[in-house]
N, C-alpha and C positions, 0 to 999 in steps of 0.2 A: 093861679100862679105863673108870673111871668118869669125870665131869667138875664143875665147879662150877658152881653159878648166878649168875654176877659182878649182871645188875641181877635182881632181880625185877620184873623189866622191868616156852541154856534150851532140853533137848530142847525143839524146836517141832515139834509134827507138824501136818504143812499139810491141811487140812479138807479133805475131798473139796470139787470143784467143784458149785458150785449146779446143780441139774437147771435149765440153760436149754435154750429149745428150738432146736435145730440151726439154723446161720444162715450164709450163702452166706460166707465172708470179704469177697468181694468188692463184697459190700453193708455192710461195717463202714463206717462214718465215716473217711473218707480212711486207708484200711490202707497200712503199711508194714510190709515182707514181711523180718524178718530168721531170722539161722543162727544162732545165740549156744553156746557154751560153755556146760555148766549151773551153773558158780559166776558165771556173769554173770545167771541168770533173777533171784535177789532184786531186782539193781537195773533190771532191764530191766521189771521187775514194777511198782516204786515210781515208776521214772520214767513208766513205760506211763499207770500211773492218772494221773497227775499231767495228762499231756497230754491223756488223752481229756477230764478236767476241764476243761481249758482253756479260756478264754472266748475267747481269740488266735488261737491257731493247734490248735486243737481235732484230735486223727487216733489210731488204734487201731495198736499195736503187736501184729502177728502174728508168733510164734514158733516155730520149732521148735530142740530141742535138740541138739549133735552135739562131737567133738574140734575143737580148735580146727585139728588140720592137714586135717579132712575140710574143717571152713567154709572152709578159705582156699582149697581144691582146688576147690570151689561156687564160689564168687567166681570163680577164674583161669577156672575150665572152662566155666562157665556151665550147670553143674546146677542143675536146677530144686527145688521145694519141692514133694513128689508126693503124701506122708500128711498128714491130715490136723492144721493146726499148732492151739496153741494160742493165746488172745489176751486181752488185757487189757479186760473190759468194763466200761460206765460205771456212774456208781452206779443209772440209771435200771433198767438193764438185772438187776441185782442188787445192793440199796442195803446187803445186807451182806457185799458181798465186800471183801476189802484185800488186800495186798500180800501178806500172811502164809498168805492161803487156795492154796489149788489154785486154776488159771486152767482156762476153759473152752476147748475148742474148737468151732473153725469149718472148713463142707465148703470143701476148697479145690477150684480148677476142674478137671473131669479132666485137663484138658490140663497140669497143674502152674503153678506159677508163678516165675519169676526171685527170685533173692536180693534184694533193693535194699538191704540192710546186712548184712554179714557181720563175725562177731568171733574174733578168737583172743586168746586171755590168756596167750598170751608172746608174743615177737622173734619174725615173721612165717618168718626163716630156721632155725628151730628147727626147724620143720618142711617148708620147702621152701626150699634156698638160691639159687632161680635168679631172672632178673632177672623182677619182676612185669609184667603182661602192661600192654603201654602205655595201655590204657582203664583200667586198674583204680588206685588209689591208695587209699595206706594211713595212716593216722592216729595218733599214738601218744596213747592215754587216760589214766586212772587206775591207778595202781601197786595190785596186788593180791601179797598176800605168801602163802607157802605154810608149812602148816602139817604136823608128824607130830602123830600123838594118840593116846592110848591112852586106855582104859576109865576113871572115875573111879576106881574098885576099884584101878586099879594104884597100886603106889607108886615108878613111876617120875616123874624130873622133868627130865631131858634127855636129851641125845644128844648125842656127836659127830659130824663127819662120817666120822671114822676107825671107828665105830663100824657109821655107818652103810653103809659103804662096804660089811663083810663082812656086816651082817644082810641087806642088800638085794641083794649079789651075789656071796655065795656062799650066804645061807640054812641050811640045819641046820647045813653043812661050815664056816659061819663060827666060831661057836662063841662068838658075845657071846650070853653070859649077860643078860635072861631072853629075849630075843627069839631064840631057836632053833628055832620051830616053824613051819615053814613056810606049813602053815595057818592062821595067825594073823597071818600080813602081808598086810596087804590094801593094794594096790594098783590101779592103774588100765593102761587098756590104751595101746597106743604112739603113739596118734594124739591123747591127751589133753593139756593143758595141764601139769595139776597134777604127772600119772611127767614130761612132758619137763622139764619146770623144775628138780624132784628129781633127774632124771639129769644134769643140768648141774650142780649146785650139788655134789655129792656122787661126780661122776665113773664112773658106773655109770651104762652107756648103757642106754636103755630097753629095749630088746629081752632084754638079759642081765639086767634084775631077777626075785630069786626071791617067791613070793607068789602071792597068788590075785587072778587080773585082774580087777576088775569096771569096768563099762563107767558108770557113773553114781557119783559124789559122795553121793547118798542110798545107794546101796548099802553103799560105805564105811563112809556114820555108821553105819546099821543095822550093818553085822557088826562094828563096834569096838565099839559103844555094848554090842551083845547076846551079847558074846562069853562062851562057858563055861571060857574060860582067861585072865581080863584081865591079870594079869601079865604072858602072853605077847603080848598082842595089842597092834598098832599099825598106823596107816594112817596116808594122806596125805589132805589135804585143804585147798582151798584157804580164806584166815585168816576170808572172811565168810562160809562156810557152817557153820566152828568156831564164830564168834562166836556165829552163834545156836544152839547146842548144846551150850553153856559148862556147861548143869547135868549133863552127861552125859557129859562130856567134857573131857578135858587134855592142854592142848599143851604139848606137849617143848619146854626151850630147845635151840635148836640152836647148839652150838660148830662156826665154820666150819673149816677146815686155816688151819693156823698163830694162830690164835688161841689164848688165855690163858684165857676165860672161856666159858658158853655166856648166850645173851640168847634171850629172847621176842622176837616182833616189839614187843611193847607194852613201856614203862619198868615192869611189873608184871606178875603175872600174870592182875591185876583188874582192869588197865586197859586201855583203849581204842583208846589215841594214836597207836598207830605208831610213838612215837616212835625204836624201834631200825632197823627199816624206814628212815625218812627221814635219819635221821644215820649210817647204812651200818653199826651196829655188828649187825645181824639181815639175813643178806644173800640168804637163800631168797626172792626174789621178781621179779617181773615186770610190763612193762607191757603196758595189756590196749590190741589195738589193732584198729581198726576199719577194713573194708574197703569200697569203693563203688565203681559204675562212673561215670568221669568223663568231660569232656570235651575239647577238642586244648587248655583253657585251666588244666583240672587241675582244674574245678567240676563238682561231684558232679551226675551227670546228673536224679537224683532229687531236687528240693530239699526234700522230706521228707526224705531220707539227709542230705543236708546242714546240716540245720537240729539235726537228734537232735545227729550229728557238733560242732556248735557247740557243744549244750547239754553233752557229754560230755568236751571237751577245758577249757570254762572260758573260749569265747568268747562275745564280741559278737555275741546271735543278734538275726536285725529276722524277725518281733516281736517285741521283748522280751518272755520269758516272764512270764507272771504266777506264777511260782511261783519258787522256786530251786534250780536244777539241783544246784548245789556241796552242797548240805545233803543233797538226796537221795543224793550221791555221799558222802561221808561216813558218814551214816548206815550204809550198805550193808559199811562196813570196808575203804572202797578211798581210797587216798589219790592227790589234785590233783596233777598236777603241780607246781604252783606253789607244794606245800607240801613239796616233798624238797630234802634238802641234797646228797644224791647221784645218779648216775649211773650207768649201762652202756650199752656198743653192743652187744652183743650176748648169748644166754643164758648165765648163768654167767659173763660178762666181770667185771674188774676194775669194782672203783669207782673214780669221780672225782669229784672235786668240782663241786658244781653250784648254779650262781646262775642262779633262773631269772627271764625277764625281767623277770614284774608278782610277787615274790613274795606269798603270802597262809601264811604262815607260824602267826602268832599267830591270825589270824581262822582257821587249822584248829584251832590249840590251845584255842581258845576252845570250840569243837564238839563239843572233844573229850575235855574234864577239867577247863581252866582254862587261859588264856595265862598265860605265865611273866612271872615279875614285870618282865623286860626288855622285857615288850608294853606301848605305850604308849596308851589307848585315845583316840581323836580324835574330830572331827566335819569336820574337812578337817583341809588341811597344817598348819597354823600350829604345832602340838607338834613336828614330825616331823622339824624342824632340816633334814638332807640328804636326808630318805627322805621317803615319800608315804602321803596319810593311805589306806586301802583295807579296805574292808567293816568299819569301824568300829576301824581299827589303823594303827599306823605300822609302816610295810613299807619295807623298802629301794628305792631308783630301779628 
């Protein structure tokens, strides 16, 4: 069975880290220790650069990457970072470093260091349905889409949920041409959000998936890109990883169960507007969730962690940042919650209409390809009628 595409809705090689003298992590300015999914590394590197150069609240993001489920358990059970982590350097340390560069590492204390801020790139309940410990809080952040990708040399443009079910649930025995070679199905391990999100989307348990299980997004990226059988190759990635590598990969439009057509995350195959994620046509997406230790009042114990959470959630932060955190989030292919029109309450759950408390849809569109004709520019509430002027556009109150 093949499908129709209703809405047509750059391999970037990270340069090696510059040879910096090994530094103790604890000696870095205001270090904040994070354990994140590797799909969130582009965001953390860009945000970390802005924070490192900030004149109002400078800090250093020190991080390791692991699977979402592993990150959650580290926060719940107090597992420390014991391997030398990466960190975002300052311009003074390396004037050539950009968020597209590989991050240098620092030397961790031999006793390790507690995780200040952990990240899951899907609903926590998909990893651990038990109640969270009373001293841990979770904060729902920007939305991340997930995609199935094929090499540029592939002629495939779309896949249905039914096809994906048989491809990844049965492998060669699924008899779905051309994806009938299990050695060319590049997936993730069972602690990774990319696999768990797709498992929920196509109703194939993560432990039952057929294919080559790879630890990192970069491994999937390399395996699909360099496949010797491009027509048979297919992999799963976070959309923001794909967005940085569109020159060598093609994202398949996806037709979920009970849909009549397939949709890209974006309005077209070349757009970056995540329109179909925002309005509910494209369903494989999850919220990013940020976890930290809190006191009895629910306030983050580490104020640096609380500050970063405020930036990620689009909340008023004190002191006010001297950069635009929302622009960084959007530039990395994530959708702030204020730009969403649909919501769900668990991984793979049904979508419901969503009205954010402080919508930013027009502002989001203006940064991802142009605001729609219905969006009205403003400098105050005067032209907005019953609406409110936010970030230069009239939005609903």
